[in-house]
VODO-270150 format. One record per residue (C-alpha): residue number from 1; x, y, z. Coordinates in steps of 0.2 Angstrom, whole numbers. Layout:
VODO-270150
rec vextor->NUM, u->X, v->Y, w->Z
...
END
This chain:
VODO-270150
rec vextor->1, u->247, v->369, w->1266
rec vextor->2, u->232, v->376, w->1274
rec vextor->3, u->219, v->362, w->1272
rec vextor->4, u->215, v->345, w->1265
rec vextor->5, u->202, v->344, w->1251
rec vextor->6, u->195, v->326, w->1250
rec vextor->7, u->187, v->323, w->1233
rec vextor->8, u->175, v->308, w->1232
rec vextor->9, u->175, v->298, w->1216
rec vextor->10, u->159, v->306, w->1211
rec vextor->11, u->165, v->324, w->1213
rec vextor->12, u->177, v->324, w->1198
rec vextor->13, u->175, v->342, w->1192
rec vextor->14, u->187, v->356, w->1194
rec vextor->15, u->174, v->370, w->1194
rec vextor->16, u->161, v->362, w->1207
rec vextor->17, u->161, v->355, w->1224
rec vextor->18, u->176, v->359, w->1236
rec vextor->19, u->188, v->361, w->1222
rec vextor->20, u->179, v->377, w->1214
rec vextor->21, u->189, v->389, w->1226
rec vextor->22, u->204, v->378, w->1228
rec vextor->23, u->222, v->384, w->1227
rec vextor->24, u->237, v->373, w->1222
rec vextor->25, u->248, v->384, w->1234
rec vextor->26, u->237, v->380, w->1250
rec vextor->27, u->227, v->365, w->1247
rec vextor->28, u->232, v->346, w->1247
rec vextor->29, u->220, v->336, w->1237
rec vextor->30, u->216, v->318, w->1243
rec vextor->31, u->207, v->304, w->1234
rec vextor->32, u->204, v->287, w->1242
rec vextor->33, u->202, v->271, w->1233
rec vextor->34, u->194, v->260, w->1246
rec vextor->35, u->193, v->241, w->1247
rec vextor->36, u->175, v->243, w->1252
rec vextor->37, u->172, v->250, w->1234
rec vextor->38, u->183, v->238, w->1224
rec vextor->39, u->181, v->221, w->1233
rec vextor->40, u->167, v->223, w->1245
rec vextor->41, u->153, v->216, w->1233
rec vextor->42, u->151, v->208, w->1216
rec vextor->43, u->154, v->224, w->1207
rec vextor->44, u->153, v->224, w->1188
rec vextor->45, u->171, v->225, w->1182
rec vextor->46, u->167, v->238, w->1168
rec vextor->47, u->159, v->249, w->1182
rec vextor->48, u->175, v->247, w->1193
rec vextor->49, u->186, v->251, w->1178
rec vextor->50, u->176, v->267, w->1174
rec vextor->51, u->176, v->274, w->1192
rec vextor->52, u->194, v->270, w->1196
rec vextor->53, u->201, v->275, w->1180
rec vextor->54, u->191, v->291, w->1179
rec vextor->55, u->197, v->296, w->1197
rec vextor->56, u->215, v->292, w->1193
rec vextor->57, u->214, v->302, w->1177
rec vextor->58, u->207, v->316, w->1187
rec vextor->59, u->220, v->315, w->1200
rec vextor->60, u->233, v->317, w->1186
rec vextor->61, u->225, v->332, w->1179
rec vextor->62, u->226, v->341, w->1196
rec vextor->63, u->244, v->336, w->1197
rec vextor->64, u->247, v->344, w->1180
rec vextor->65, u->239, v->360, w->1186
rec vextor->66, u->251, v->361, w->1200
rec vextor->67, u->241, v->353, w->1215
rec vextor->68, u->249, v->341, w->1227
rec vextor->69, u->238, v->326, w->1226
rec vextor->70, u->238, v->311, w->1238
rec vextor->71, u->229, v->296, w->1229
rec vextor->72, u->228, v->283, w->1243
rec vextor->73, u->222, v->265, w->1243
rec vextor->74, u->214, v->259, w->1260
rec vextor->75, u->201, v->248, w->1268
rec vextor->76, u->189, v->263, w->1269
rec vextor->77, u->188, v->281, w->1265
rec vextor->78, u->191, v->286, w->1283
rec vextor->79, u->206, v->274, w->1284
rec vextor->80, u->213, v->283, w->1269
rec vextor->81, u->211, v->300, w->1277
rec vextor->82, u->219, v->294, w->1292
rec vextor->83, u->234, v->288, w->1282
rec vextor->84, u->236, v->306, w->1275
rec vextor->85, u->233, v->314, w->1291
rec vextor->86, u->248, v->306, w->1299
rec vextor->87, u->259, v->317, w->1288
rec vextor->88, u->248, v->332, w->1289
rec vextor->89, u->241, v->331, w->1307
rec vextor->90, u->235, v->349, w->1309
rec vextor->91, u->226, v->352, w->1293
rec vextor->92, u->207, v->352, w->1293
rec vextor->93, u->198, v->342, w->1280
rec vextor->94, u->185, v->350, w->1268
rec vextor->95, u->173, v->340, w->1256
rec vextor->96, u->158, v->344, w->1247
rec vextor->97, u->142, v->336, w->1254
rec vextor->98, u->143, v->317, w->1250
rec vextor->99, u->130, v->309, w->1239
rec vextor->100, u->125, v->295, w->1251
rec vextor->101, u->119, v->294, w->1269
rec vextor->102, u->132, v->282, w->1274
rec vextor->103, u->147, v->292, w->1267
rec vextor->104, u->140, v->307, w->1274
rec vextor->105, u->139, v->300, w->1292
rec vextor->106, u->156, v->292, w->1291
rec vextor->107, u->164, v->308, w->1286
rec vextor->108, u->155, v->319, w->1298
rec vextor->109, u->160, v->307, w->1312
rec vextor->110, u->178, v->310, w->1307
rec vextor->111, u->176, v->328, w->1308
rec vextor->112, u->176, v->333, w->1290
rec vextor->113, u->169, v->351, w->1286
rec vextor->114, u->157, v->351, w->1272
rec vextor->115, u->153, v->364, w->1259
rec vextor->116, u->137, v->363, w->1248
rec vextor->117, u->135, v->349, w->1236
rec vextor->118, u->132, v->359, w->1219
rec vextor->119, u->134, v->344, w->1207
rec vextor->120, u->115, v->346, w->1205
rec vextor->121, u->104, v->361, w->1199
rec vextor->122, u->93, v->360, w->1215
rec vextor->123, u->100, v->363, w->1232
rec vextor->124, u->94, v->350, w->1245
rec vextor->125, u->86, v->363, w->1256
rec vextor->126, u->76, v->370, w->1241
rec vextor->127, u->70, v->353, w->1236
rec vextor->128, u->65, v->349, w->1254
rec vextor->129, u->55, v->365, w->1255
rec vextor->130, u->45, v->360, w->1239
rec vextor->131, u->43, v->342, w->1245
rec vextor->132, u->36, v->346, w->1263
rec vextor->133, u->22, v->356, w->1255
rec vextor->134, u->16, v->342, w->1243
rec vextor->135, u->1, v->330, w->1247
rec vextor->136, u->9, v->319, w->1234
rec vextor->137, u->26, v->320, w->1226
rec vextor->138, u->22, v->321, w->1208
rec vextor->139, u->38, v->323, w->1197
rec vextor->140, u->28, v->332, w->1184
rec vextor->141, u->24, v->346, w->1197
rec vextor->142, u->42, v->347, w->1202
rec vextor->143, u->48, v->348, w->1184
rec vextor->144, u->36, v->362, w->1180
rec vextor->145, u->43, v->372, w->1194
rec vextor->146, u->61, v->368, w->1188
rec vextor->147, u->57, v->374, w->1170
rec vextor->148, u->50, v->390, w->1178
rec vextor->149, u->64, v->393, w->1191
rec vextor->150, u->78, v->389, w->1179
rec vextor->151, u->70, v->398, w->1164
rec vextor->152, u->73, v->383, w->1152
rec vextor->153, u->62, v->380, w->1137
rec vextor->154, u->51, v->395, w->1143
rec vextor->155, u->42, v->408, w->1133
rec vextor->156, u->38, v->420, w->1147
rec vextor->157, u->28, v->411, w->1159
rec vextor->158, u->22, v->398, w->1146
rec vextor->159, u->32, v->383, w->1140
rec vextor->160, u->39, v->383, w->1123
rec vextor->161, u->29, v->374, w->1111
rec vextor->162, u->13, v->376, w->1121
rec vextor->163, u->15, v->361, w->1132
rec vextor->164, u->25, v->356, w->1147
rec vextor->165, u->27, v->338, w->1141
rec vextor->166, u->28, v->329, w->1124
rec vextor->167, u->29, v->312, w->1131
rec vextor->168, u->14, v->306, w->1120
rec vextor->169, u->25, v->309, w->1104
rec vextor->170, u->40, v->299, w->1112
rec vextor->171, u->33, v->282, w->1112
rec vextor->172, u->37, v->275, w->1095
rec vextor->173, u->42, v->257, w->1093
rec vextor->174, u->59, v->253, w->1084
rec vextor->175, u->59, v->254, w->1065
rec vextor->176, u->64, v->237, w->1057
rec vextor->177, u->83, v->234, w->1055
rec vextor->178, u->87, v->251, w->1063
rec vextor->179, u->105, v->255, w->1066
rec vextor->180, u->107, v->274, w->1067
rec vextor->181, u->124, v->284, w->1069
rec vextor->182, u->138, v->275, w->1077
rec vextor->183, u->143, v->279, w->1095
rec vextor->184, u->160, v->285, w->1100
rec vextor->185, u->174, v->273, w->1104
rec vextor->186, u->186, v->279, w->1117
rec vextor->187, u->204, v->273, w->1115
rec vextor->188, u->213, v->267, w->1131
rec vextor->189, u->229, v->275, w->1138
rec vextor->190, u->242, v->270, w->1150
rec vextor->191, u->232, v->274, w->1166
rec vextor->192, u->217, v->264, w->1158
rec vextor->193, u->228, v->249, w->1155
rec vextor->194, u->236, v->249, w->1172
rec vextor->195, u->218, v->249, w->1181
rec vextor->196, u->212, v->236, w->1169
rec vextor->197, u->228, v->225, w->1174
rec vextor->198, u->225, v->228, w->1192
rec vextor->199, u->207, v->222, w->1192
rec vextor->200, u->210, v->208, w->1179
rec vextor->201, u->198, v->216, w->1166
rec vextor->202, u->197, v->219, w->1147
rec vextor->203, u->188, v->235, w->1146
rec vextor->204, u->176, v->240, w->1132
rec vextor->205, u->179, v->256, w->1122
rec vextor->206, u->162, v->262, w->1126
rec vextor->207, u->165, v->273, w->1141
rec vextor->208, u->177, v->288, w->1142
rec vextor->209, u->187, v->290, w->1158
rec vextor->210, u->193, v->308, w->1155
rec vextor->211, u->185, v->325, w->1155
rec vextor->212, u->190, v->327, w->1137
rec vextor->213, u->181, v->310, w->1133
rec vextor->214, u->166, v->315, w->1142
rec vextor->215, u->165, v->332, w->1133
rec vextor->216, u->167, v->322, w->1116
rec vextor->217, u->153, v->311, w->1121
rec vextor->218, u->142, v->326, w->1124
rec vextor->219, u->146, v->334, w->1108
rec vextor->220, u->143, v->317, w->1099
rec vextor->221, u->126, v->316, w->1106
rec vextor->222, u->121, v->334, w->1102
rec vextor->223, u->127, v->333, w->1084
rec vextor->224, u->122, v->315, w->1079
rec vextor->225, u->108, v->309, w->1091
rec vextor->226, u->99, v->323, w->1100
rec vextor->227, u->87, v->326, w->1086
rec vextor->228, u->81, v->308, w->1085
rec vextor->229, u->81, v->305, w->1104
rec vextor->230, u->63, v->309, w->1108
rec vextor->231, u->52, v->298, w->1098
rec vextor->232, u->63, v->282, w->1100
rec vextor->233, u->68, v->285, w->1118
rec vextor->234, u->56, v->271, w->1124
rec vextor->235, u->60, v->258, w->1110
rec vextor->236, u->71, v->243, w->1112
rec vextor->237, u->79, v->233, w->1098
rec vextor->238, u->93, v->221, w->1096
rec vextor->239, u->98, v->231, w->1080
rec vextor->240, u->106, v->245, w->1091
rec vextor->241, u->110, v->243, w->1109
rec vextor->242, u->108, v->262, w->1113
rec vextor->243, u->97, v->269, w->1099
rec vextor->244, u->99, v->288, w->1102
rec vextor->245, u->101, v->289, w->1121
rec vextor->246, u->115, v->301, w->1126
rec vextor->247, u->126, v->289, w->1137
rec vextor->248, u->130, v->304, w->1148
rec vextor->249, u->123, v->297, w->1164
rec vextor->250, u->140, v->290, w->1170
rec vextor->251, u->149, v->306, w->1167
rec vextor->252, u->135, v->316, w->1176
rec vextor->253, u->135, v->304, w->1191
rec vextor->254, u->154, v->304, w->1193
rec vextor->255, u->156, v->323, w->1190
rec vextor->256, u->166, v->323, w->1174
rec vextor->257, u->151, v->333, w->1167
rec vextor->258, u->140, v->345, w->1176
rec vextor->259, u->121, v->345, w->1172
rec vextor->260, u->122, v->364, w->1169
rec vextor->261, u->135, v->360, w->1155
rec vextor->262, u->123, v->347, w->1147
rec vextor->263, u->108, v->358, w->1148
rec vextor->264, u->117, v->373, w->1140
rec vextor->265, u->123, v->362, w->1126
rec vextor->266, u->105, v->355, w->1123
rec vextor->267, u->97, v->372, w->1124
rec vextor->268, u->110, v->380, w->1112
rec vextor->269, u->106, v->366, w->1100
rec vextor->270, u->87, v->368, w->1101
rec vextor->271, u->89, v->387, w->1098
rec vextor->272, u->97, v->383, w->1081
rec vextor->273, u->80, v->376, w->1075
rec vextor->274, u->88, v->359, w->1071
rec vextor->275, u->81, v->349, w->1086
rec vextor->276, u->62, v->345, w->1087
rec vextor->277, u->53, v->351, w->1103
rec vextor->278, u->49, v->333, w->1108
rec vextor->279, u->67, v->328, w->1108
rec vextor->280, u->73, v->343, w->1117
rec vextor->281, u->59, v->343, w->1130
rec vextor->282, u->61, v->324, w->1133
rec vextor->283, u->79, v->325, w->1136
rec vextor->284, u->79, v->340, w->1146
rec vextor->285, u->65, v->333, w->1157
rec vextor->286, u->77, v->318, w->1161
rec vextor->287, u->91, v->330, w->1167
rec vextor->288, u->82, v->344, w->1176
rec vextor->289, u->66, v->334, w->1180
rec vextor->290, u->69, v->316, w->1184
rec vextor->291, u->87, v->316, w->1189
rec vextor->292, u->85, v->331, w->1201
rec vextor->293, u->69, v->324, w->1208
rec vextor->294, u->76, v->307, w->1212
rec vextor->295, u->91, v->315, w->1220
rec vextor->296, u->80, v->326, w->1230
rec vextor->297, u->68, v->312, w->1235
rec vextor->298, u->83, v->301, w->1241
rec vextor->299, u->88, v->315, w->1254
rec vextor->300, u->70, v->320, w->1258
rec vextor->301, u->64, v->302, w->1261
rec vextor->302, u->78, v->297, w->1273
rec vextor->303, u->90, v->283, w->1276
rec vextor->304, u->77, v->270, w->1281
rec vextor->305, u->67, v->272, w->1264
rec vextor->306, u->78, v->259, w->1256
rec vextor->307, u->71, v->246, w->1268
rec vextor->308, u->53, v->247, w->1262
rec vextor->309, u->44, v->231, w->1257
rec vextor->310, u->26, v->236, w->1257
rec vextor->311, u->21, v->222, w->1245
rec vextor->312, u->29, v->209, w->1256
rec vextor->313, u->40, v->202, w->1242
rec vextor->314, u->51, v->188, w->1248
rec vextor->315, u->57, v->179, w->1233
rec vextor->316, u->76, v->177, w->1231
rec vextor->317, u->85, v->185, w->1217
rec vextor->318, u->82, v->175, w->1201
rec vextor->319, u->97, v->167, w->1193
rec vextor->320, u->93, v->175, w->1176
rec vextor->321, u->98, v->192, w->1183
rec vextor->322, u->116, v->186, w->1183
rec vextor->323, u->116, v->173, w->1170
rec vextor->324, u->107, v->175, w->1153
rec vextor->325, u->108, v->157, w->1150
rec vextor->326, u->96, v->154, w->1164
rec vextor->327, u->81, v->159, w->1154
rec vextor->328, u->72, v->156, w->1138
rec vextor->329, u->64, v->174, w->1138
rec vextor->330, u->73, v->183, w->1123
rec vextor->331, u->70, v->200, w->1130
rec vextor->332, u->79, v->196, w->1147
rec vextor->333, u->92, v->186, w->1139
rec vextor->334, u->97, v->200, w->1127
rec vextor->335, u->96, v->213, w->1141
rec vextor->336, u->106, v->204, w->1154
rec vextor->337, u->119, v->200, w->1140
rec vextor->338, u->120, v->218, w->1136
rec vextor->339, u->123, v->222, w->1155
rec vextor->340, u->136, v->209, w->1156
rec vextor->341, u->145, v->216, w->1141
rec vextor->342, u->145, v->235, w->1145
rec vextor->343, u->136, v->238, w->1162
rec vextor->344, u->122, v->248, w->1154
rec vextor->345, u->105, v->247, w->1146
rec vextor->346, u->93, v->262, w->1144
rec vextor->347, u->79, v->266, w->1156
rec vextor->348, u->65, v->256, w->1148
rec vextor->349, u->74, v->239, w->1149
rec vextor->350, u->78, v->244, w->1167
rec vextor->351, u->60, v->248, w->1171
rec vextor->352, u->49, v->238, w->1160
rec vextor->353, u->59, v->222, w->1159
rec vextor->354, u->71, v->220, w->1174
rec vextor->355, u->61, v->229, w->1187
rec vextor->356, u->44, v->224, w->1180
rec vextor->357, u->50, v->206, w->1181
rec vextor->358, u->56, v->208, w->1199
rec vextor->359, u->39, v->216, w->1204
rec vextor->360, u->28, v->203, w->1196
rec vextor->361, u->38, v->189, w->1203
rec vextor->362, u->38, v->196, w->1220
rec vextor->363, u->57, v->197, w->1221
rec vextor->364, u->64, v->204, w->1237
rec vextor->365, u->66, v->223, w->1234
rec vextor->366, u->83, v->224, w->1244
rec vextor->367, u->90, v->210, w->1235
rec vextor->368, u->85, v->217, w->1218
rec vextor->369, u->91, v->234, w->1223
rec vextor->370, u->109, v->227, w->1228
rec vextor->371, u->110, v->219, w->1211
rec vextor->372, u->105, v->234, w->1202
rec vextor->373, u->118, v->244, w->1212
rec vextor->374, u->132, v->232, w->1207
rec vextor->375, u->129, v->229, w->1188
rec vextor->376, u->126, v->247, w->1181
rec vextor->377, u->140, v->259, w->1177
rec vextor->378, u->129, v->274, w->1183
rec vextor->379, u->122, v->266, w->1198
rec vextor->380, u->125, v->279, w->1212
rec vextor->381, u->116, v->275, w->1228
rec vextor->382, u->106, v->291, w->1227
rec vextor->383, u->99, v->286, w->1210
rec vextor->384, u->96, v->268, w->1213
rec vextor->385, u->87, v->268, w->1230
rec vextor->386, u->72, v->279, w->1224
rec vextor->387, u->72, v->272, w->1206
rec vextor->388, u->71, v->254, w->1212
rec vextor->389, u->61, v->255, w->1229
rec vextor->390, u->49, v->269, w->1223
rec vextor->391, u->47, v->267, w->1204
rec vextor->392, u->54, v->250, w->1199
rec vextor->393, u->46, v->238, w->1212
rec vextor->394, u->33, v->249, w->1221
rec vextor->395, u->40, v->244, w->1237
rec vextor->396, u->35, v->260, w->1246
rec vextor->397, u->17, v->258, w->1244
rec vextor->398, u->15, v->272, w->1232
rec vextor->399, u->25, v->286, w->1241
rec vextor->400, u->33, v->291, w->1225
rec vextor->401, u->23, v->283, w->1211
rec vextor->402, u->4, v->282, w->1211
rec vextor->403, u->4, v->265, w->1202
rec vextor->404, u->16, v->251, w->1200
rec vextor->405, u->24, v->249, w->1183
rec vextor->406, u->18, v->231, w->1180
rec vextor->407, u->15, v->226, w->1162
rec vextor->408, u->13, v->210, w->1152
rec vextor->409, u->21, v->204, w->1136
rec vextor->410, u->10, v->215, w->1125
rec vextor->411, u->20, v->231, w->1130
rec vextor->412, u->36, v->222, w->1127
rec vextor->413, u->30, v->216, w->1110
rec vextor->414, u->24, v->233, w->1105
rec vextor->415, u->40, v->242, w->1110
rec vextor->416, u->53, v->230, w->1105
rec vextor->417, u->59, v->217, w->1092
rec vextor->418, u->62, v->204, w->1106
rec vextor->419, u->46, v->194, w->1104
rec vextor->420, u->46, v->187, w->1087
rec vextor->421, u->60, v->175, w->1089
rec vextor->422, u->56, v->171, w->1107
rec vextor->423, u->49, v->154, w->1112
rec vextor->424, u->35, v->162, w->1121
rec vextor->425, u->20, v->171, w->1114
rec vextor->426, u->16, v->188, w->1122
rec vextor->427, u->-2, v->185, w->1117
rec vextor->428, u->-4, v->170, w->1128
rec vextor->429, u->-7, v->169, w->1147
rec vextor->430, u->-9, v->151, w->1149
rec vextor->431, u->-1, v->135, w->1142
rec vextor->432, u->18, v->131, w->1140
rec vextor->433, u->21, v->144, w->1126
rec vextor->434, u->13, v->158, w->1136
rec vextor->435, u->24, v->173, w->1139
rec vextor->436, u->30, v->173, w->1158
rec vextor->437, u->27, v->192, w->1158
rec vextor->438, u->9, v->190, w->1152
rec vextor->439, u->5, v->176, w->1164
rec vextor->440, u->14, v->184, w->1179
rec vextor->441, u->6, v->201, w->1176
rec vextor->442, u->-12, v->194, w->1179
rec vextor->443, u->-6, v->184, w->1193
rec vextor->444, u->2, v->199, w->1201
rec vextor->445, u->-14, v->209, w->1200
rec vextor->446, u->-24, v->194, w->1207
rec vextor->447, u->-12, v->192, w->1222
rec vextor->448, u->-13, v->211, w->1226
rec vextor->449, u->-30, v->215, w->1221
rec vextor->450, u->-35, v->220, w->1238
rec vextor->451, u->-21, v->233, w->1239
rec vextor->452, u->-24, v->240, w->1222
rec vextor->453, u->-43, v->240, w->1220
rec vextor->454, u->-45, v->257, w->1228
rec vextor->455, u->-31, v->265, w->1218
rec vextor->456, u->-40, v->275, w->1204
rec vextor->457, u->-26, v->272, w->1192
rec vextor->458, u->-27, v->253, w->1195
rec vextor->459, u->-45, v->250, w->1196
rec vextor->460, u->-48, v->246, w->1178
rec vextor->461, u->-34, v->233, w->1178
rec vextor->462, u->-41, v->225, w->1193
rec vextor->463, u->-58, v->225, w->1186
rec vextor->464, u->-51, v->216, w->1171
rec vextor->465, u->-48, v->201, w->1182
rec vextor->466, u->-66, v->198, w->1181
rec vextor->467, u->-66, v->195, w->1163
rec vextor->468, u->-53, v->181, w->1164
rec vextor->469, u->-62, v->165, w->1162
rec vextor->470, u->-46, v->155, w->1163
rec vextor->471, u->-40, v->163, w->1179
rec vextor->472, u->-39, v->146, w->1188
rec vextor->473, u->-28, v->139, w->1174
rec vextor->474, u->-18, v->155, w->1174
rec vextor->475, u->-14, v->153, w->1193
rec vextor->476, u->-7, v->135, w->1189
rec vextor->477, u->3, v->142, w->1175
rec vextor->478, u->10, v->156, w->1186
rec vextor->479, u->16, v->143, w->1199
rec vextor->480, u->25, v->133, w->1185
rec vextor->481, u->33, v->149, w->1178
rec vextor->482, u->39, v->155, w->1195
rec vextor->483, u->46, v->137, w->1199
rec vextor->484, u->54, v->137, w->1182
rec vextor->485, u->62, v->155, w->1184
rec vextor->486, u->69, v->149, w->1201
rec vextor->487, u->76, v->134, w->1192
rec vextor->488, u->83, v->144, w->1178
rec vextor->489, u->73, v->134, w->1165
rec vextor->490, u->59, v->146, w->1159
END
């Protein structure tokens, strides 16, 4: 053997990272299942099952290819590497650049040699060169650069369809009693069953843990959901837990799929003429725009960015985030139940329900961030820090987003079927039946009006406070709501 290749649990692709030029004759492959990852926090067991079983399946696939593979359990990643190095003391260790600051620093201190992380379409230096020249870090500006640079959905120098963005066409509420095509179920094998036994978990059949299963999920999305994805991507309904979302983010984030593969399949489908431009553009924007932008911003903004709390939010994490029985709000009860069941909800419940509630209740950003990291199956460090601190709870004071994503019950009522059976009325802002979102939205604006009045995207909302004749009563109701949420009775 000439070297050790360390493969993190989010680098599970044979053709990218440190494995792309590997040789079974010369390279020893090491994967480390660290106790910090499995027992260090209150991780959702479906998330743990997915990550561990995917890694073990990947290790088995490398062994089948002829590689010598050491799959080690240890307290930390570095401790695991030291165990292997006792038997191979002179071999250098190579790894693709890790996806988090902490992991990067720990491996660097241990003397690991890095190769470029190519699990994204945008190299970190290239993103940095873009970001350092921006007065404001608009994702839309980055996205247009991406479209041009990668030549995706382009007609020469112009965007296909005559517009860069078809977001306005992609905001339909859910149709009544909408089901849609079924999603794949993934049968469990011996490796899955062993992992499930070790962590005392009964896994769902929602998530694949192999490359073959991830590719099947991609094909199912392209064949059965892609065409309908766009218009309903922001909708929420109890009739269908995923609507037409791709369910590909876990595989993109652990490496079983590469974004280039996903984009290639999407573009090929669009070129057949069977996929409307609003669905194609909306989905492709998520992959080459938002996903790449968030990863770039994570590295550009630095390790201390996660500690931002510009709105001085100090409330402890509300009990309803962990226990759906601690709230009467139907939207939150349904969303947290879905998370508890399968460790996933799509981006609108994450942003406009969970993050919105954390924002308008003044929940501590770091506590909320840690909870989001623990419960979602695709919650990598790089994606959650900018998404929560920058977009979700506006804790960075507007570095990433020019306005906070705060909203009242009217938005939820318009984009979901949650409100009709709920005990609270989204149209009311005062009284016992007033929707907590509606009450707290106006209370949030009033609490922070001095900070937002000069924001051109918020001035109209702040001015709206002047039209509220019942603002004193609303403030009383807001106090009652916050107390009730803390007690788990609202």
